[in-house]
N, C-alpha and C positions, 0 to 999 in steps of 0.2 A: 346857545352853545358859547361857552367862555372863549374869549380871544386867546391867542397864543401868549400874549402878555399877561393876561389874568392867570393862565396856567403857570407861567414863570413865577409870578408873584405868590401863587399858592404852593410853590415848590414841586409841582408836578413835572416841570421841565427844568433841567439845570441851566444855569447861566454863569457868566463871569461877573459877579456882583462888584460894583465899585463903591456904592453907598446906598443907604436906605434910612428912611425915618418912618413914622407912622402913616404918612400920606403918599410917599413917593419912593420909587426904586430907580436906581441908575445902574446900568450894566453894559458890558461891551456888546456892540453889534456883532452878530455871528458872521456877517459878511461885510467887513469894514472896507471903507474907501481908503482910510489911512489908519496907521497905528494910533490907538487911542480914541477911535470912533465909538462914542457912547450914546446909548438911548436912555432917555429919561421919561418915565411914565408915571401917571397918577395911579395909585392903587385902586381907586374907584374907576371902574370901566365906563367910559363915556366915549362914543364913537368919534366925535368931531371936536377938535380943540376949542373952537369958539362956542361950543355948547357947554363947556365947563362953567360952573358957577364962578363968580368973580374971585372968591376966596381961594378956590382950588387953582384957578388960572394964575393968579398972582403968586401963590405958593409954588407952583410948578416953575415959574420964571425965576423966583428967588433961589430955589433948590438948584435949578439948572445953572445959574450964575456961579454958585459955589463949586459945582462940578467943573464948569469951564475953567475957573481959576486953577483948580487942581490939575486939570489936563495940561494947561499951559505951563505949569511948573514941572510937569513930568515929561512932556513931549516937546522937543524943540520945534517951535512954529512961530509964525508972525502973529496969528490970531486963532481963535477958536470960533468957527462958524456955527450958527444955529439955523437949522432948517426944519420946516414943518411940511410934511408931504401927506402921509396918512391914508393914501388910497389902498395900499396893500393889506393893511391890518386895521380892523374896526375898533381901535383903541387909541385915544389921543396920546401922542408922544412927540418928542422933539429929538432930533439928531444933533449931537455936538461933535464937530469934526475939526481936528487940528488942520490948519491950512497955511500955506505960504503963497499960493496963487488961487484965483477963483476956479481954476480947473481942478483943484483938489477936491472940490465939492460937487463935481459933475457925476451924477448917479449913473451915467452911461459908461463911466470908466470901469475897467476890470477891477473886481474886488480882490483884496489881499487874501492870501491863503496862509494863515498863521497856524502854528502848531499849538496844541494844548498848553505846552510850557510857555510859549510866547504870550498867549492870552492871559495865563495866570500871572506872569511877570508884569504885564501892562496893568491888569486890574489891580494888583497889589500896589504897584507904584502910584497909581492915581488915588487909590483908597488912602494910602499913607499921606499923600499931599492934601487930600480932603480933610483928613483928621487933624492936620496942622492948623486948619483955618478956624 
């Protein structure tokens, strides 16, 4: 059975897309810790990030870096954190989260409840900053 991320990549489930190329997709987390919380996934479904072949792994890091730069330009923050958890979904992915303190990336924190318009505005803003790179 395809992962939820594979279903998003296939267009079966909608998302707030930030950026995409032939190998990777970046979209807003539906349950964000902070405004601008983005998930970056390889289009090829592999369960564990360290099972990715080297080319895909390095490509994921390079693509994620470009997304992080765009997030930082769009969302006021000190840094953009990258986390790899991956137990809840069997599809390698990274979280990019704008942060000012380490507590901003605590997954035990209450998730933000954003409106569809807020999600669209954030996704568009990050996408525009990504396109400038």
